[in-house]
N, C-alpha and C positions, 0 to 999 in steps of 0.2 A: 505493501500501498504506500509505502513512503516512497515510491519513487513515479507513481503514478501521478501523488494529492504536487508531487515538486513539480510533477508538466503542469496537474492544472492554473499550478500558481503562475508559471510563466506562459499559463496561454492569457489568465487573466489579467496580467500585467500588460504583457502584450499585446492584447484585447482594448483593456480600458485607454491602456496610453494613448494608443492607435486611436480608436476613435474619439477620444478626450479633448489632443493634440487637433484630428482634423476635425473638428467642427468651428473651433475656437480660429484654426486659418481662416476656414469659408465662412463664419459666420452666417453671413449675409443668402450665399442658397441656403444656407441648411436650413436656416428662415426659412426662404420658400421653400424646399419642402415640405417646412413643415405648418406651414399655412394651407399648401396644400394636400394634405392629406387630411386637413376638417377636422379635427380631433383636438386643439387646441385652436382656443379664441388668436386671430392674429394678429389685437393688441400686446398678445402675450410671447408672443416668439418668438422672441429675445433674447427673452429674460428667459423664458424656458432650453433653451439652446446655451447660456451660459450658463444657468444653472445644472444645467448636464453633464457641462463639461467640464465643472466642476469638483461635483460627485465622483465621476469617473475619473478621474485625475488622485482624488482621497483614497479614491479604493483601490486605488495601483499600487500606489505611497504604502497605504493599509495589508496588502498584503501581499511584498519586499517587506516588513513592517514585523510579521507573523504575531503582533502580538497576541489577540485573541482570534483564532483563523477561528471557531463555531462562527463567531458575532458578524465578524468578517465573511468567511463563506455560507451564511447562510442571508447577509444583508443584498451581494452579488448576487445569490441566487434568485429571489428579490426581484431584483434588479431586472436582472435577463426578462424574468415571464413577465414582471410586467412590462416593458416594452414590445414579449409574445404579444401579450395583451390589444391593448394597444395599436400591434400594426392588426390586428385580426379586426377589433374594432373601425379603425380606417379599411379596411379592405372591405366588412358590410356598409359602413356609408356611403362610402365613391365605389367599390365596386369599379377600385386598383390597389392592386399592392407598392406601394412606396418606401425607400426605407430612407430617411436625409442622419442616417443615424455615423456616416464616414464623411463628412463635411457636402455629400451631393446630395444629388437628389434625384433618384432612382425611379422612376412609375413604367407598370408595367399593370394589364389587364387580369385581375382577382381568377385565376379560375383555382378548381376545385383543388388541382395537384399542386399550385402555385399557393394558397393557403393553408394547403395539409403541409406543406416542406416549412412555412412559416413558424410551425407551430411544430414542427419533425427540430427545426432550430435552436429555437427557444427553448424547449424540452432539454434539448443535448447544453445549452450552454447551462440552465438551469442544474444538469446533475452535472456537469464538471467543477459546479462552483460546493452543491453539496460536497462532492469530494475533497474541498480542498478544507470545505466545515470539520469535518471530521478526523480531517487528518492530526496526528498528534503535536501540541506542543512541541517547540525544539529548541533548546541553548535557555539561556535564562535571560534576565531582562536586560543586562550589560552587552550583550551580541543582539536581543532583539532592537532595540535601544541604538546600537551600533548599525543593525540594517539600516533602522528606517530611517535611518539618516542620512549614511547612503543612496536610500532611494528617494528622498527628500533635494538631497542634488541633483541626481541623475534627471528627472523630472525638472524644477528648474534650470536643469542643462540645457535641456529639448528646447521647454518656452522660449528658454532665450535664444538660443539659435532658430525656431521659429521664427519669429521677432527678425532678427538678422535678414532671416534670408526669404522672409517678405520684403521688407526695406529696401535689399538689393534687387527683387524682382520689379516694383514700385518704382522705383527708379530707374530702371531701366528702359518701364514702359513711355519713361517722363522724360528718356531723351532718340 
């Protein structure tokens, strides 16, 4: 179980970090996607994108820290399952399957197989999070604190790098 839970942890960190940063990097596009999905009011789209991104990045740090694997794992499972319910609600309301989870706005017609695929995906991600939840805690508090510090530093470095890359991209467009 140790190897599987370690793989689950890596998956969670990579997923939350990449989707959180992608939504922040392409915030306007993610907002448009949320508005098209029709589940969240348009005036709350910007707030929803920022809040969800912060939650995802915070969960990535918490997974790295492994302070309370049970609470973190249950929280991530709830987030994945909530996302699945959100997408199912959106599909029922609009007849479309859309996803703005990675800072983009993909839209396709909601089919039975596509909708079942969304449900299966969310259930698999929830199961991966539960694998993390039932992982035995390892190391003393000092190791966990050290790992949390490293995780926070890595995430801030990624955010800073993304900001610099965005600035360089905009400057390149301006010239």
